[in-house]
VOBA-1610 file (N, C-alpha, C; in pm, whole numbers, padded with zeros to 5 digits, always signed):
BEGIN
Met+00083-00119+00000Met+00000+00000+00000Met+00087+00125+00000Arg+00186+00128+00085Arg+00275+00244+00094Arg+00352+00264-00036Leu+00389+00155-00100Leu+00465+00160-00224Leu+00384+00228-00335Arg+00254+00206-00338Arg+00167+00270-00438Arg+00167+00421-00421Phe+00181+00469-00303Phe+00185+00613-00276Phe+00325+00669-00303Ile+00428+00600-00264Ile+00565+00651-00273Ile+00614+00656-00418Leu+00586+00553-00498Leu+00634+00551-00636Leu+00585+00670-00718Pro+00457+00707-00716Pro+00414+00825-00793Pro+00479+00955-00744Val+00502+00966-00615Val+00567+01085-00561Val+00711+01094-00612Ile+00783+00982-00606Ile+00921+00979-00655Ile+00925+01010-00804Phe+00834+00950-00881Phe+00830+00975-01024Phe+00801+01123-01053Ser+00708+01181-00983Ser+00675+01323-01002Ser+00794+01413-00971Leu+00865+01382-00864Leu+00983+01462-00829Leu+01092+01449-00936Cys+01110+01330-00989Cys+01211+01310-01093Cys+01177+01388-01219Val+01051+01382-01261Val+01009+01455-01381Val+01021+01605-01358Ala+00982+01654-01243Ala+00990+01797-01215Ala+01134+01846-01211Ser+01225+01762-01167Ser+01365+01804-01156Ser+01437+01805-01290Cys+01377+01749-01395Cys+01442+01745-01526Cys+01474+01885-01577Gly+01396+01984-01539Gly+01423+02121-01579Gly+01551+02175-01519Tyr+01603+02109-01419Tyr+01726+02154-01355Tyr+01850+02082-01409Ile+01830+01990-01501Ile+01943+01921-01562Ile+01991+02008-01677Pro+02118+02048-01675Pro+02165+02137-01781Pro+02172+02068-01916Arg+02139+02143-02018Arg+02149+02094-02155Arg+02283+02140-02211Pro+02364+02048-02261Pro+02494+02090-02315Pro+02477+02172-02442Val+02574+02254-02471Val+02576+02333-02593Val+02650+02252-02699Glu+02583+02228-02811Glu+02647+02155-02921Glu+02755+02244-02982Gly+02871+02187-03006Gly+02978+02264-03069Gly+03090+02303-02975Val+03072+02278-02845Val+03182+02296-02749Val+03216+02158-02694Pro+03339+02139-02649Pro+03377+02006-02598Pro+03286+01962-02483Pro+03243+01836-02485Pro+03158+01788-02376Pro+03239+01764-02249Gly+03176+01786-02136Gly+03239+01757-02008Gly+03343+01859-01966Ala+03412+01825-01857Ala+03511+01915-01798Ala+03620+01948-01899Pro+03670+02069-01898Pro+03647+02177-01805Pro+03526+02263-01839Trp+03450+02228-01943Trp+03327+02302-01976Trp+03217+02266-01878Glu+03140+02365-01839Glu+03028+02345-01747Glu+02902+02401-01813Ala+02792+02332-01797Ala+02664+02378-01848Ala+02576+02418-01731Leu+02490+02515-01753Leu+02398+02562-01648Leu+02254+02529-01687Pro+02171+02493-01589Pro+02030+02461-01616Pro+01947+02589-01623Leu+01952+02657-01735Leu+01890+02789-01749Leu+01739+02792-01751Arg+01677+02691-01800Arg+01532+02699-01821Arg+01456+02736-01694Lys+01492+02680-01582Lys+01421+02710-01458Lys+01467+02842-01396Trp+01590+02885-01425Trp+01644+03004-01361Trp+01608+03133-01433Leu+01609+03130-01566Leu+01598+03253-01641Leu+01477+03260-01732Ala+01381+03172-01716Ala+01266+03175-01804Ala+01187+03303-01783Glu+01183+03383-01886Glu+01108+03509-01884Glu+01021+03513-02008Asp+00943+03618-02018Asp+00857+03631-02134Asp+00934+03671-02259Arg+01047+03737-02243Arg+01117+03795-02357Arg+01198+03693-02436Ala+01284+03621-02374Ala+01371+03527-02444Ala+01368+03393-02373Glu+01372+03289-02451Glu+01375+03155-02393Glu+01518+03104-02398Pro+01580+03089-02282Pro+01716+03034-02282Pro+01712+02886-02319Ile+01801+02847-02409Ile+01806+02709-02453Ile+01921+02637-02384Ala+02040+02697-02388Ala+02157+02633-02329Ala+02264+02738-02301Leu+02345+02713-02199Leu+02458+02799-02166Leu+02570+02711-02115Ala+02691+02735-02168Ala+02809+02664-02121Ala+02922+02764-02108Phe+03012+02736-02015Phe+03127+02823-01996Phe+03248+02740-01960Cys+03364+02800-01986Cys+03491+02739-01951Cys+03577+02851-01896Ala+03608+02845-01767Ala+03677+02954-01700Ala+03824+02921-01675Pro+03909+03025-01679Pro+04050+03005-01643Pro+04061+02962-01497Pro+04159+02892-01455Pro+04278+02855-01530Pro+04262+02729-01613Glu+04150+02655-01595Glu+04131+02532-01671Glu+04124+02559-01820Cys+04064+02669-01858Cys+04053+02707-01998Cys+04123+02840-02020Thr+04207+02841-02116Thr+04268+02967-02154Thr+04248+02980-02303Pro+04176+03078-02349Pro+04115+03187-02273Pro+03978+03146-02220Gly+03926+03223-02124Gly+03791+03199-02073Gly+03689+03227-02182Leu+03579+03151-02179Leu+03479+03163-02284Leu+03343+03120-02231Ala+03238+03191-02272Ala+03101+03152-02241Ala+03020+03157-02369Val+02927+03063-02384Val+02844+03059-02504Val+02702+03023-02464Ala+02605+03090-02527Ala+02464+03068-02495Ala+02383+03057-02622Val+02272+02985-02612Val+02175+02973-02720Val+02042+03019-02664Val+01978+03115-02734Val+01848+03166-02691Val+01752+03170-02809Arg+01623+03170-02778Arg+01519+03182-02879Arg+01431+03300-02843Leu+01405+03385-02942Leu+01318+03500-02923Leu+01202+03490-03021Ser+01093+03559-02990Ser+00979+03556-03080Ser+00914+03694-03086Glu+00832+03710-03187Glu+00752+03829-03209Glu+00837+03956-03211Arg+00796+04057-03136Arg+00864+04187-03138Arg+01009+04177-03092Asp+01036+04094-02991Asp+01173+04078-02943Asp+01262+04019-03053Ala+01207+03926-03130Ala+01283+03869-03241Ala+01311+03974-03347Asp+01212+04058-03375Asp+01231+04165-03475Asp+01341+04262-03431Glu+01337+04303-03304Glu+01437+04398-03254Glu+01577+04336-03252Ala+01587+04213-03208Ala+01717+04147-03202Ala+01772+04123-03343Glu+01686+04087-03436Glu+01731+04064-03573Glu+01783+04194-03635Ala+01720+04307-03604Ala+01767+04436-03655Ala+01908+04465-03604Val+01935+04433-03477Val+02069+04454-03420Val+02169+04358-03484Leu+02129+04233-03507Leu+02218+04137-03570Leu+02260+04183-03710Lys+02166+04244-03782Lys+02194+04289-03918Lys+02269+04421-03921Asp+02248+04506-03819Asp+02315+04636-03814Asp+02342+04674-03668Pro+02459+04636-03616Pro+02490+04662-03475Pro+02537+04806-03446Ser+02528+04896-03543Ser+02580+05031-03522Ser+02510+05105-03407Ala+02380+05087-03389Ala+02310+05152-03278Ala+02360+05097-03144Leu+02387+04967-03138Leu+02441+04907-03016Leu+02578+04965-02985Val+02662+04979-03086Val+02796+05035-03067Val+02787+05179-03017Arg+02699+05258-03076Arg+02682+05398-03031Arg+02638+05403-02884Ala+02546+05315-02847Ala+02498+05313-02708Ala+02609+05273-02613Leu+02693+05180-02652Leu+02803+05136-02566Leu+02912+05243-02554Arg+02932+05320-02660Arg+03034+05425-02656Arg+02989+05545-02575Ala+02859+05568-02566Ala+02809+05685-02494Ala+02835+05669-02345Pro+02892+05772-02283Pro+02915+05761-02138Pro+02783+05760-02062Pro+02777+05683-01955Pro+02654+05682-01876Pro+02635+05817-01807Pro+02512+05854-01778Pro+02489+05979-01705Pro+02563+05976-01572Lys+02617+06088-01534Lys+02696+06098-01411Lys+02619+06049-01289Ala+02492+06082-01283Ala+02410+06047-01166Ala+02396+05896-01150Thr+02393+05821-01260Thr+02372+05676-01248Thr+02500+05596-01246Ser+02610+05658-01283Ser+02733+05579-01291Ser+02798+05558-01155Gly+02774+05646-01058Gly+02835+05631-00926Gly+02984+05665-00925Arg+03034+05722-01030Arg+03175+05760-01040Arg+03185+05910-01061Lys+03299+05962-01026Lys+03320+06105-01050Lys+03338+06131-01198Arg+03408+06040-01265Arg+03426+06052-01409Arg+03364+05930-01476Pro+03277+05951-01573Pro+03220+05836-01643Pro+03328+05759-01720Val+03309+05629-01731Val+03402+05545-01804Val+03370+05557-01953Arg+03470+05589-02031Arg+03453+05594-02176Arg+03489+05456-02230Thr+03408+05409-02322Thr+03424+05275-02375Thr+03459+05279-02523Leu+03555+05198-02559Leu+03585+05175-02700Leu+03504+05053-02743Ala+03426+05069-02847Ala+03344+04958-02897Ala+03353+04957-03049Glu+03377+04839-03103Glu+03384+04822-03248Glu+03309+04695-03284Ala+03231+04701-03392Ala+03158+04583-03437Ala+03183+04561-03585Thr+03190+04436-03623Thr+03204+04398-03763Thr+03100+04291-03795Pro+03047+04295-03917Pro+02946+04195-03954Pro+03004+04054-03960Leu+02922+03957-03926Leu+02956+03815-03941Leu+02845+03751-04024Glu+02882+03676-04123Glu+02786+03602-04205Glu+02838+03460-04218Asp+02749+03366-04217Asp+02787+03226-04236Asp+02668+03155-04299Gly+02662+03155-04432Gly+02546+03099-04501Gly+02422+03177-04463Pro+02317+03108-04414Pro+02193+03178-04377Pro+02202+03249-04242Leu+02313+03233-04172Leu+02330+03295-04041Leu+02386+03436-04057His+02334+03530-03978His+02386+03665-03982His+02402+03718-03840Gly+02499+03807-03823Gly+02526+03864-03691Gly+02645+03956-03695Phe+02716+03962-03582Phe+02829+04053-03571Phe+02927+04005-03465Ala+03048+04057-03475Ala+03149+04040-03369Ala+03173+04178-03311Ile+03201+04184-03182Ile+03219+04312-03115Ile+03337+04304-03019Ser+03406+04416-03004Ser+03512+04426-02901Ser+03478+04545-02813Leu+03503+04528-02684Leu+03475+04632-02585Leu+03596+04648-02495Ala+03633+04774-02469Ala+03745+04801-02379Ala+03730+04942-02324Pro+03782+04966-02203Pro+03782+05104-02153Pro+03877+05188-02238Ala+03838+05311-02266Ala+03918+05399-02352Ala+04056+05426-02292Asp+04068+05420-02159Asp+04197+05447-02096Asp+04290+05325-02098Glu+04244+05216-02160Glu+04321+05092-02173Glu+04363+05033-02038Ser+04283+05059-01934Ser+04314+05006-01801Ser+04287+04855-01791Lys+04209+04802-01884Lys+04178+04658-01886Lys+04188+04608-02029Arg+04212+04480-02041Arg+04215+04417-02173Arg+04076+04417-02233Pro+04066+04415-02366Pro+03933+04411-02429Pro+03862+04280-02402Ala+03731+04286-02408Ala+03646+04168-02406Ala+03588+04156-02546Tyr+03567+04034-02589Tyr+03518+04011-02724Tyr+03386+03936-02717Gly+03299+03967-02810Gly+03171+03899-02818Gly+03134+03875-02963Ala+03043+03785-02984Ala+02992+03758-03118Ala+02851+03702-03105Ala+02771+03729-03207Ala+02634+03680-03212Ala+02602+03638-03355Leu+02541+03524-03369Leu+02490+03478-03498Leu+02347+03430-03477Gly+02259+03467-03571Gly+02120+03430-03557Gly+02061+03372-03683Leu+01950+03302-03665Leu+01877+03243-03777Leu+01729+03264-03751Arg+01662+03327-03847Arg+01517+03351-03836Arg+01443+03237-03905Thr+01350+03178-03834Thr+01262+03077-03891Thr+01120+03113-03851Gly+01046+03170-03944Gly+00910+03214-03915Gly+00910+03327-03813Glu+00834+03311-03708Glu+00826+03413-03602Glu+00940+03404-03502Ala+01015+03295-03504Ala+01121+03273-03405Ala+01258+03313-03459Leu+01340+03365-03370Leu+01479+03396-03399Leu+01563+03321-03298Gln+01650+03235-03348Gln+01743+03164-03262Gln+01877+03235-03271Val+01941+03257-03157Val+02066+03331-03153Val+02168+03257-03069Val+02292+03254-03119Val+02405+03204-03042Val+02490+03324-03005Leu+02525+03335-02877Leu+02609+03443-02825Leu+02735+03382-02765Ala+02848+03444-02793Ala+02974+03398-02732Ala+03047+03520-02677Ile+03108+03504-02560Ile+03184+03612-02496Ile+03312+03551-02443Gly+03423+03622-02464Gly+03549+03569-02415Gly+03662+03668-02421Glu+03780+03617-02390Glu+03900+03700-02380Glu+03984+03700-02506Asp+03953+03609-02600Asp+04033+03598-02722Asp+03940+03609-02843Glu+03968+03707-02927Glu+03881+03735-03041Glu+03865+03615-03134Ala+03974+03550-03168Ala+03968+03436-03260Ala+03887+03321-03201Ser+03904+03294-03072Ser+03827+03187-03006Ser+03678+03218-03004Val+03645+03343-02976Val+03504+03383-02972Val+03441+03364-03110Arg+03509+03413-03213Arg+03453+03403-03348Arg+03440+03257-03394Ser+03542+03177-03371Ser+03534+03037-03416Ser+03429+02960-03336Thr+03417+02989-03207Thr+03319+02919-03123Thr+03177+02956-03164Val+03150+03085-03184Val+03013+03124-03222Val+02975+03060-03355Arg+03068+03051-03448Arg+03038+02988-03577Arg+03011+02838-03562Glu+03096+02770-03487Glu+03081+02626-03469Glu+02951+02592-03396Val+02923+02664-03289Val+02799+02638-03215Val+02678+02671-03301Ala+02682+02781-03374Ala+02568+02819-03459Ala+02543+02714-03566Arg+02647+02661-03626Arg+02630+02556-03727Arg+02560+02433-03671Arg+02587+02401-03546Arg+02529+02281-03486Arg+02394+02305-03419Glu+02374+02425-03363Glu+02254+02453-03286Glu+02140+02515-03367Leu+02174+02596-03465Leu+02071+02671-03538Leu+02035+02598-03666Arg+01916+02545-03665Arg+01868+02469-03781Arg+01738+02529-03828Pro+01726+02544-03962Pro+01599+02598-04016Pro+01483+02504-03995
//
């Protein structure tokens, strides 16, 4: 009698916990030192649906790198696709110093930002570099490639410390993850 009650409870808990099992990102090496995060339960919002996130942090990985796959729809997909096709507005926004009142600093940080288009067959996007204008820190690099299928836009984002690694990773992951 007790077993009839316990088995459905255990089964229900197992099924509910599946949302906490991380989904690996296709196109990055499986297993350590890469780590995947269970995003669906943590970051599910109305705007973007997180599909997968993996990262490899120094010292195990040199250079450090993070890659994510997200899906957007409707107006959010339209806005994101416009940025993928023309990141110039994003670059202008990143270069603009924040208002003094919100920055919490006496002098606003000036940012150097540069973006270049990335195309790979039906995939379109951009690569970007960001650094403080005073060169007090090394640049950070990012890249995004997206594929529109109907109302949905799937996007792969990569961020890291090495420009070549970021670009090659975003391309490899996009080839494996983004399917029409």
